[in-house]
N, C-alpha and C positions, 0 to 999 in steps of 0.2 A: 569524569568526562564520558559523554555518551558513546556507546558502541555503534559504529557505522554498519548498517545491515541492509543488504539488498533484498527487496521484495521481488519475487519471481513469479508469483501466481496469486490469484484471488478467488474467492467464492462470492457470488451474488445471489440474491433471492431469485431473480429472473435473469438468467445468463444472456438472453437475447436482447434485453432492454438496456441500451447504453447508459441510461440514467438511473438504473436501479441501485439500491443501496448495497454497499459491500458488507458482507457478513464476516469474512475472514481474509487475512493476508498470510502468505507463506513464502518459504524459500528453502535453501539448503545451507547447513552449517559447514564450517571448514572440514569437518570429518565426513561430509557427504550424507549426513542424516537430515531428514526433512523436519521442518518446524512449521507450526501453524498457530496463529493467534487470532482471537476475535478482534474486530475493529476496535471495540471498546478497550481491550487489553493493550492494543498497539497505541491508542491515544493516551492511555494512562502512562505507558512507558515513555512516550515522547515528553509528556508534561513533567514526568519525574526526572528527566535527563538521563534515562537508562539507554534509550535507543535513538538513533538518527537514521531514519529509513530513506532509501532511494530506489529508483528503478534504473535499469540499464538494458536498452533494447536497440538493436540495429546501430550500435555505436553511440547512442545518445543516452546521457545520464540526466535524470530529473529527480530533484529532491522532493520528498514527500512531506507535506505540511498538514496542519490541522486547519480546517475551515469550519464555519458555522452557518447553517441555513435554518431559519425559523427556530432558532434556539437550540438546534441539535448539532453536535460536533460530528464531523466526518473527515475522512482522509482524502486528499487529492495531491496531485503534483503541482509544483510551482508552474505557472504558465510559461510555455516555451513554444507556442504556435502549433503544437501537434494536436490533432483531433482524431478520435476522442482523447480524453485525458489519458496520459501514459499509463496510469495505474489501472484504469477501467479497461484498457486494451490488453492487459496481461491474460495469459491462459488460465484455465480453471485449475485450482489446486486439487490434488487427489484426495 
């Protein structure tokens, strides 16, 4: 069974561009240690059934899914009417 993990931050190539590709996702473990994965590592973990990622901001939870654009896999949240995408709106990872 996949471990449910909250993504709390991201790194993008161009932080100011709302459509720029995510390079890393990150968060905090139960022991308050930080973790960070490349987007490709996170996608492989989802596909392998290791992780089930989500975001939780301002009382709203959104599941993270894998999408494909022009043959390239990337992460995004399930559509919930929030713009920009919940994942892209997260703060920068340290």
